[in-house]
C-alpha positions as CSV (number, residue, x, y, z in Angstrom):
1,X,-24.0,-36.3,-116.6
2,X,-23.7,-37.9,-113.4
3,X,-20.7,-35.9,-113.1
4,X,-22.5,-32.9,-113.1
5,X,-25.0,-34.2,-110.8
6,X,-22.7,-34.9,-108.3
7,X,-21.1,-31.6,-108.4
8,X,-24.0,-30.2,-108.2
9,X,-24.8,-32.5,-104.6
10,X,-21.5,-31.6,-103.3
11,X,-22.1,-28.1,-103.9
12,X,-25.4,-27.8,-102.3
13,X,-24.0,-30.0,-99.2
14,X,-21.5,-27.3,-98.6
15,X,-23.3,-24.7,-99.0
16,X,-25.8,-26.2,-96.2
17,X,-22.8,-26.6,-93.8
18,X,-21.7,-23.0,-94.2
19,X,-25.4,-22.1,-93.7
20,X,-25.2,-24.1,-90.4
21,X,-21.8,-22.8,-89.1
22,X,-23.2,-19.2,-89.4
23,X,-26.3,-20.1,-87.7
24,X,-24.8,-21.4,-85.0
25,X,-22.4,-18.8,-84.5
26,X,-25.3,-16.3,-84.6
27,X,-26.7,-18.4,-81.9
28,X,-23.7,-18.6,-79.5
29,X,-23.3,-14.7,-79.9
30,X,-26.3,-14.0,-79.4
31,X,-26.6,-15.7,-76.3
32,X,-23.2,-14.6,-75.4
33,X,-24.7,-10.8,-75.5
34,X,-27.6,-11.6,-73.8
35,X,-26.0,-13.0,-70.7
36,X,-24.0,-10.1,-70.4
37,X,-26.6,-7.6,-70.4
38,X,-28.5,-9.3,-68.1
39,X,-29.1,-7.6,-64.9
40,X,-27.9,-9.0,-61.5
41,X,-30.4,-10.8,-59.6
42,X,-27.9,-10.4,-56.0
43,X,-29.7,-9.4,-53.3
44,X,-30.2,-5.7,-52.5
45,X,-27.9,-4.4,-50.0
46,X,-29.9,-3.2,-46.4
47,X,-28.4,-1.4,-43.4
48,X,-27.1,-3.7,-40.6
49,X,-28.8,-2.5,-37.2
50,X,-26.8,-3.7,-34.1
51,X,-27.9,-4.2,-30.8
52,X,-26.3,-2.6,-28.2
53,X,-26.3,-2.5,-24.1
54,X,-27.1,0.9,-23.1
55,X,-26.8,2.9,-19.9
56,X,-28.3,6.0,-18.4
57,X,-25.9,8.7,-18.0
58,X,-26.7,10.1,-14.4
59,X,-24.4,13.1,-12.9
60,X,-24.3,12.6,-9.4
61,X,-21.9,13.3,-6.4
62,X,-19.4,10.7,-4.8
63,X,-16.4,10.0,-3.3
64,X,-14.4,7.8,-5.4
65,X,-12.4,4.9,-3.8
66,X,-8.3,5.2,-4.3
67,X,-7.0,1.6,-4.3
68,X,-3.4,0.2,-3.5
69,X,-1.9,-3.0,-2.3
70,X,0.2,-3.2,0.8
71,X,1.6,-5.0,3.7
72,X,0.7,-5.9,7.3
73,X,3.2,-5.3,9.8
74,X,3.2,-4.4,13.3
75,X,3.5,-1.1,14.8
76,X,5.4,-2.4,17.8
77,X,8.2,-4.9,17.3
78,X,11.0,-5.7,19.8
79,X,14.3,-7.5,18.7
80,X,15.4,-9.6,22.0
81,X,18.9,-10.1,22.1
82,X,21.5,-11.4,25.0
83,X,23.2,-8.8,26.8
84,X,25.2,-11.1,28.4
85,X,27.7,-14.3,26.9
86,X,27.3,-17.7,28.2
87,X,25.5,-20.8,28.4
88,X,21.7,-20.9,28.1
89,X,20.7,-22.7,31.4
90,X,16.8,-22.4,31.4
91,X,14.1,-21.7,28.8
92,X,10.4,-20.9,29.3
93,X,7.4,-23.3,27.9
94,X,6.3,-20.7,25.6
95,X,9.7,-19.4,24.2
96,X,8.9,-20.6,20.8
97,X,7.8,-19.4,17.5
98,X,4.2,-18.0,18.1
99,X,4.1,-18.1,21.9
100,X,2.2,-15.5,23.6
101,X,4.1,-13.7,26.4
102,X,3.1,-11.1,28.8
103,X,5.3,-8.1,29.9
104,X,8.3,-9.0,31.9
105,X,7.8,-12.5,31.8
106,X,11.0,-14.7,32.4
107,X,12.0,-16.5,29.0
108,X,15.4,-17.3,29.0
109,X,18.4,-17.7,31.6
110,X,22.1,-17.6,30.9
111,X,24.0,-19.5,33.7
112,X,24.7,-16.6,36.2
113,X,27.9,-17.8,38.1
114,X,30.5,-15.2,36.7
115,X,28.0,-12.5,37.3
116,X,27.3,-13.5,40.7
117,X,31.0,-13.7,41.6
118,X,31.4,-9.8,40.1
119,X,28.6,-8.8,42.3
120,X,30.5,-10.2,45.3
121,X,33.7,-8.5,44.6
122,X,31.8,-5.6,43.9
123,X,29.6,-5.6,47.0
124,X,33.1,-6.5,49.2
125,X,34.4,-3.4,47.7
126,X,31.5,-1.3,48.5
127,X,32.3,-2.5,51.9
128,X,35.3,-1.4,51.5
129,X,35.1,2.2,50.1
130,X,32.3,2.7,53.3
131,X,34.9,1.8,55.8
132,X,37.2,4.4,54.2
133,X,34.8,6.8,54.1
134,X,34.0,6.6,58.4
135,X,37.6,6.4,59.1
136,X,38.5,9.5,56.9
137,X,35.2,11.1,58.9
138,X,36.6,10.2,62.2
139,X,40.2,11.5,61.2
140,X,38.5,14.8,60.1
141,X,36.7,15.0,63.5
142,X,40.1,14.7,65.1
143,X,42.3,17.0,62.8
144,X,39.9,19.5,63.9
145,X,40.0,19.1,67.2
146,X,43.6,19.2,67.1
147,X,43.5,22.4,65.2
148,X,40.9,24.3,67.9
149,X,43.5,23.0,70.9
150,X,46.1,24.5,69.2
151,X,44.5,27.7,68.4
152,X,43.8,28.0,71.9
153,X,47.5,27.7,73.1
154,X,48.6,30.4,70.4
155,X,46.2,32.6,72.3
156,X,47.2,31.9,75.5
157,X,51.1,32.8,74.3
158,X,49.9,36.1,72.7
159,X,48.2,36.7,76.4
160,X,51.3,35.8,78.1
161,X,53.4,37.9,75.4
162,X,51.2,41.2,75.9
163,X,51.6,41.1,79.8
164,X,55.3,40.7,79.2
165,X,55.5,43.8,77.3
166,X,53.4,45.6,79.6
167,X,55.7,44.4,82.7
168,X,58.5,45.7,80.5
169,X,57.0,49.0,79.9
170,X,56.5,49.5,83.8
171,X,60.2,48.5,84.0
172,X,59.1,45.6,86.0
173,X,59.7,43.1,83.4
174,X,62.8,41.9,81.5
175,X,64.2,41.4,78.3
176,X,64.6,37.7,78.2
177,X,61.1,36.8,79.5
178,X,59.3,39.0,76.8
179,X,62.2,37.0,74.0
180,X,60.7,33.7,75.5
181,X,57.2,34.9,74.9
182,X,57.7,35.7,71.7
183,X,59.3,32.6,71.3
184,X,56.8,30.5,72.6
185,X,53.8,32.5,70.3
186,X,56.1,31.6,67.2
187,X,56.2,28.3,68.1
188,X,52.6,28.0,68.5
189,X,52.0,29.4,65.3
190,X,53.6,27.2,63.7
191,X,51.8,24.0,65.5
192,X,48.7,26.0,64.7
193,X,50.0,26.1,60.7
194,X,50.5,22.0,61.2
195,X,47.2,21.5,62.7
196,X,45.7,23.6,59.6
197,X,47.7,21.7,57.2
198,X,46.5,18.0,59.0
199,X,43.1,19.3,58.5
200,X,43.3,20.0,55.0
201,X,44.8,16.8,55.1
202,X,41.6,15.3,56.8
203,X,39.3,16.6,54.5
204,X,40.8,16.0,51.0
205,X,41.2,12.0,52.3
206,X,37.1,12.3,53.2
207,X,36.8,13.7,49.6
208,X,39.0,10.9,48.0
209,X,36.8,8.4,50.0
210,X,33.5,9.6,49.1
211,X,35.1,9.5,45.2
212,X,35.9,6.1,46.1
213,X,32.5,5.0,47.4
214,X,30.9,6.4,44.1
215,X,33.1,4.2,42.3
216,X,32.6,1.2,44.6
217,X,28.7,1.9,44.3
218,X,28.7,2.3,40.5
219,X,30.5,-1.2,40.0
220,X,28.3,-2.9,42.5
221,X,25.3,-1.0,40.2
222,X,26.9,-2.4,36.9
223,X,27.7,-5.9,38.5
224,X,23.8,-6.2,39.6
225,X,22.9,-4.7,36.0
226,X,25.4,-7.8,34.7
227,X,24.1,-10.5,36.7
228,X,20.2,-9.2,35.6
229,X,21.1,-9.3,32.0
230,X,21.5,-13.2,32.9
231,X,17.9,-13.3,32.9
232,X,16.0,-12.4,29.6
233,X,12.3,-11.2,30.0
234,X,9.5,-10.1,27.5
235,X,9.6,-6.0,27.5
236,X,5.8,-6.1,26.8
237,X,2.4,-8.3,25.6
238,X,3.3,-10.0,22.4
239,X,3.5,-13.2,20.0
240,X,7.2,-14.6,19.7
241,X,8.5,-14.8,16.1
242,X,12.1,-15.7,14.3
243,X,13.1,-17.9,18.2
244,X,16.9,-19.1,17.9
245,X,17.2,-20.6,21.4
246,X,17.8,-23.8,22.7
247,X,18.7,-24.9,26.4
248,X,22.3,-25.5,26.9
249,X,23.3,-23.6,23.7
250,X,26.3,-20.9,24.0
251,X,25.3,-17.2,23.3
252,X,26.9,-14.3,22.5
253,X,26.7,-10.9,23.5
254,X,23.9,-9.3,21.5
255,X,23.2,-12.4,19.6
256,X,19.8,-12.5,18.4
257,X,17.6,-14.6,20.2
258,X,13.8,-14.0,18.9
259,X,11.4,-11.1,18.4
260,X,8.3,-10.1,20.2
261,X,5.6,-8.6,18.0
262,X,2.2,-7.0,19.7
263,X,-0.3,-8.5,17.1
264,X,-3.0,-5.9,18.3
265,X,-1.1,-2.9,17.2
266,X,-0.8,-3.7,13.3
267,X,-0.4,-1.1,10.5
268,X,-0.8,-1.2,6.2
269,X,2.3,0.2,4.9
270,X,1.1,0.7,0.8
271,X,2.5,2.9,-1.9
272,X,0.6,5.0,-4.0
273,X,1.5,7.4,-6.8
274,X,2.6,11.3,-6.6
275,X,-0.9,12.2,-8.4
276,X,-2.8,9.9,-6.1
277,X,-0.9,11.5,-2.8
278,X,-1.8,14.9,-4.0
279,X,-5.5,13.8,-3.4
280,X,-5.2,13.2,0.1
281,X,-3.6,16.4,1.1
282,X,-6.0,18.6,2.6
283,X,-6.1,22.9,2.0
284,X,-2.9,23.1,4.2
285,X,-0.7,20.7,2.3
286,X,-1.2,18.0,5.2
287,X,-2.3,14.2,4.6
288,X,-5.7,13.8,5.6
289,X,-6.5,11.5,8.6
290,X,-9.1,9.7,6.3
291,X,-10.6,6.4,7.0
292,X,-9.4,3.1,4.9
293,X,-10.7,-0.3,4.7
294,X,-7.9,-3.0,4.4
295,X,-9.0,-6.1,2.4
296,X,-7.4,-9.5,2.4
297,X,-8.5,-12.0,-0.2
298,X,-8.7,-15.2,1.4
299,X,-11.0,-18.7,0.1
300,X,-14.2,-18.8,1.5
301,X,-14.6,-14.9,1.6
302,X,-12.5,-11.5,2.3
303,X,-11.1,-10.4,5.4
304,X,-12.3,-6.5,5.8
305,X,-11.2,-4.5,8.9
306,X,-11.8,-1.0,9.2
307,X,-8.3,1.5,9.6
308,X,-7.5,5.2,9.7
309,X,-4.7,6.6,7.2
310,X,-2.3,8.1,10.0
311,X,1.0,9.4,8.6
312,X,3.0,9.3,5.5
313,X,6.7,8.5,4.4
314,X,9.4,11.8,5.4
315,X,11.5,10.9,2.5
316,X,11.4,8.8,-1.2
317,X,14.0,5.9,-0.5
318,X,16.5,5.1,-3.3
319,X,15.1,3.3,-6.4
320,X,11.8,4.2,-5.4
321,X,8.6,6.4,-7.0
322,X,5.4,7.7,-5.3
323,X,4.6,8.0,-1.3
324,X,4.7,5.6,1.2
325,X,1.7,5.6,3.4
326,X,0.6,4.1,6.4
327,X,-3.0,2.9,8.0
328,X,-3.3,1.6,11.1
329,X,-5.5,-0.8,11.7
330,X,-8.5,-0.5,14.0
331,X,-9.4,-4.0,14.7
332,X,-6.6,-6.4,13.3
333,X,-8.3,-10.0,14.4
334,X,-7.0,-12.2,11.5
335,X,-4.6,-10.2,10.3
336,X,-0.9,-11.2,10.6
337,X,2.1,-9.0,10.3
338,X,3.5,-10.0,6.6
339,X,-0.1,-10.5,4.8
340,X,-0.9,-8.9,1.7
341,X,-3.8,-6.9,1.5
342,X,-5.8,-4.3,-0.4
343,X,-6.1,-1.0,1.1
344,X,-9.0,1.0,0.2
345,X,-9.0,4.8,1.1
346,X,-12.0,7.3,0.3
347,X,-11.0,10.7,-1.5
348,X,-12.4,14.0,-1.5
349,X,-16.4,13.7,-3.3
350,X,-16.4,14.7,-6.6
351,X,-19.3,16.8,-8.5
352,X,-21.3,16.3,-11.4
353,X,-19.7,13.0,-12.4
354,X,-21.2,10.2,-14.3
355,X,-20.7,6.7,-13.2
356,X,-19.8,4.3,-16.5
357,X,-18.3,0.5,-17.4
358,X,-14.9,0.7,-17.9
359,X,-15.6,-0.6,-20.8
360,X,-17.4,2.4,-22.7
361,X,-14.9,5.1,-23.0
362,X,-11.7,4.5,-25.3
363,X,-8.4,5.6,-25.2
364,X,-9.2,9.2,-26.5
365,X,-11.0,9.1,-24.3
366,X,-14.9,9.5,-26.0
367,X,-18.2,7.4,-25.7
368,X,-20.8,6.6,-28.0
369,X,-24.5,7.9,-27.3
370,X,-27.7,7.1,-29.4
371,X,-29.0,10.0,-31.1
372,X,-31.7,10.8,-33.4
373,X,-33.2,7.8,-35.4
374,X,-31.3,5.6,-33.2
375,X,-27.8,6.6,-34.7
376,X,-24.6,6.7,-32.7
377,X,-22.5,10.0,-31.7
378,X,-19.6,10.7,-30.1
379,X,-18.8,12.7,-26.9
380,X,-15.3,13.6,-26.1
381,X,-15.3,13.2,-21.9
382,X,-12.5,13.3,-19.3
383,X,-11.4,10.7,-17.5
384,X,-11.5,11.3,-13.7
385,X,-11.1,8.1,-12.1
386,X,-11.0,4.2,-12.7
387,X,-13.0,2.1,-10.0
388,X,-12.5,-1.0,-10.8
389,X,-14.7,-2.3,-13.7
390,X,-16.4,1.5,-13.8
391,X,-15.0,4.9,-14.7
392,X,-16.1,8.6,-13.4
393,X,-16.2,10.7,-16.7
394,X,-17.3,14.6,-17.1
395,X,-18.2,16.0,-20.1
396,X,-20.3,18.7,-21.7
397,X,-23.7,17.4,-22.7
398,X,-23.1,14.1,-21.7
399,X,-25.8,14.4,-18.8
400,X,-29.0,12.3,-19.9
401,X,-27.7,10.9,-22.8
402,X,-27.9,7.3,-23.2
403,X,-24.4,5.8,-23.2
404,X,-23.3,2.4,-25.0
405,X,-22.0,0.5,-22.4
406,X,-19.6,-1.7,-24.3
407,X,-17.9,-0.4,-27.7
408,X,-16.6,-2.8,-29.9
409,X,-15.0,-2.2,-33.4
410,X,-17.9,-2.5,-35.3
411,X,-19.7,0.5,-33.7
412,X,-18.8,4.1,-34.9
413,X,-20.7,7.5,-35.5
414,X,-23.7,7.1,-37.7
415,X,-24.2,3.6,-37.2
416,X,-27.9,2.4,-36.4
417,X,-28.1,0.3,-33.6
418,X,-31.0,-0.9,-31.1
419,X,-30.9,-0.9,-27.2
420,X,-31.0,-4.3,-25.8
421,X,-34.3,-5.2,-23.8
422,X,-36.5,-2.6,-26.3
423,X,-39.0,-3.7,-28.5
424,X,-37.9,-3.8,-32.4
425,X,-39.4,-2.0,-34.9
426,X,-42.6,-3.1,-36.5
427,X,-42.1,-4.0,-40.5
428,X,-43.1,-1.6,-42.8
429,X,-46.6,-3.7,-44.6
430,X,-47.4,-2.6,-48.5
431,X,-51.2,-3.7,-50.2
432,X,-50.3,-5.3,-53.2
433,X,-52.4,-5.2,-56.4
434,X,-53.7,-8.4,-57.8
435,X,-51.2,-8.2,-60.9
436,X,-48.2,-7.8,-58.8
437,X,-49.2,-10.4,-56.6
438,X,-50.0,-13.1,-58.8
439,X,-46.2,-12.5,-60.5
440,X,-44.6,-12.9,-57.2
441,X,-46.8,-16.1,-56.3
442,X,-46.0,-17.3,-59.7
443,X,-42.4,-16.4,-59.5
444,X,-42.3,-18.5,-56.4
445,X,-44.0,-22.0,-57.8
446,X,-41.8,-21.5,-60.3
447,X,-38.5,-21.5,-58.0
448,X,-37.2,-25.2,-58.3
449,X,-34.1,-24.5,-55.6
450,X,-37.0,-23.2,-52.8
451,X,-37.7,-26.0,-50.5
452,X,-41.7,-26.8,-50.4
453,X,-42.3,-25.6,-46.9
454,X,-40.7,-22.1,-47.4
455,X,-43.1,-21.8,-50.4
456,X,-45.8,-22.2,-48.8
457,X,-45.0,-20.2,-46.0
458,X,-44.2,-17.4,-48.7
459,X,-47.8,-18.3,-50.8
460,X,-49.2,-17.8,-47.3
461,X,-47.8,-14.5,-46.8
462,X,-48.6,-12.9,-50.1
463,X,-52.3,-14.2,-49.9
464,X,-52.8,-11.5,-46.8
465,X,-54.0,-8.4,-47.7
466,X,-51.0,-6.2,-46.8
467,X,-47.6,-8.0,-47.0
468,X,-44.1,-6.9,-45.6
469,X,-42.1,-4.7,-48.0
470,X,-39.1,-6.7,-46.6
471,X,-40.3,-10.0,-48.1
472,X,-41.0,-8.1,-51.6
473,X,-38.6,-6.1,-52.1
474,X,-36.3,-9.9,-51.6
475,X,-38.6,-11.5,-54.1
476,X,-38.5,-8.6,-56.6
477,X,-34.5,-8.6,-56.3
478,X,-34.3,-12.4,-57.4
479,X,-37.0,-11.5,-60.4
480,X,-34.7,-9.0,-61.5
481,X,-37.5,-6.3,-61.8
């Protein structure tokens, strides 16, 4: 009996253990199924509205400004070189870098001893040549007088011969007298020929003397120039640069001593692209004489001067591209040759263009505009010019549109936006029933993770007659209903 009782007790405990295990397994299964079948309580997705800056697209007629960078240079530059070799014996006080000089001012002197000696020799040679000319003139006069006398004698002898011939015809004269007269005529003819030869020699001597006189004068003039070359003078009013001379130094012929620059005759040399150059041509293909502005950036303010576009380079230098232009500076005060400046030139006017911030246009190029329901749309545009931080564009249907001033990767077609500076859209209000209001309030009170201050604020809002639809949707999404 005892064995039977213990066996029945053990069987009962085993059955009870199996039943408990089955019940526990059912509870775990039910819990897993309930967990898997629960609806997610995440917050419902809401459309994001971006705030953007908006500009009004207003067509206008404007003159674009072509900007380029160049260097200031002088239109009048003179390189001073030594025309004679020798020792520098005198240097002017202002013959220094930056010194101001006037036209014709003596800057330096080279030792003139050799030039003066050459000048004296040339003057002596000139005196000899002048004396030779005078002597030749006198000899020519004497030769002419001698020829005249000889010709007179020849005429007398001719008359004597004719007389003897007449006497012979009348039978009075003799043959010997006639022969003597003929010999006298022949002798006088020979004398005339000799006189003519002497006259020709005298004329040739005069020509040679005049030629020698001309050579002597030329030599004298060269000696004067050589003597004058020992004095170095300024060619025009200006300032000195690259001065390389000291008193007592030896200089060679054609050695560079300094450079005179006219500081009031400045121009800017700058380079533009071929496309930009084509926009500066007139209907005849010639460069327009357009106004320009020269700007040099300096600390404390910019130096701005008016200029005029004057000419373009005749050819493109080797290794260069584009076109080189020159602009004459009207008032060069404050500018120096070598300054790096910015040149702004007015282009021909463009009609029906819209000026927008450069950040409003992408690389395609397109712009984003606010359309219906404040959603963005895309409009293709033609990029005409870039003007610093702005651009000039033209596009179909662009006039009057509200264009996004600053594009970001988050913005695109169809995105809803709100223009900065405009009031936000008022939230949609909903009137709650008593049952729905009580359920929401009960959920807020039962939420243990919500701070008390937030609970009070939400409960006070739910107590109103109308409640924001956004608040209701947020609470109901958390309730899982």
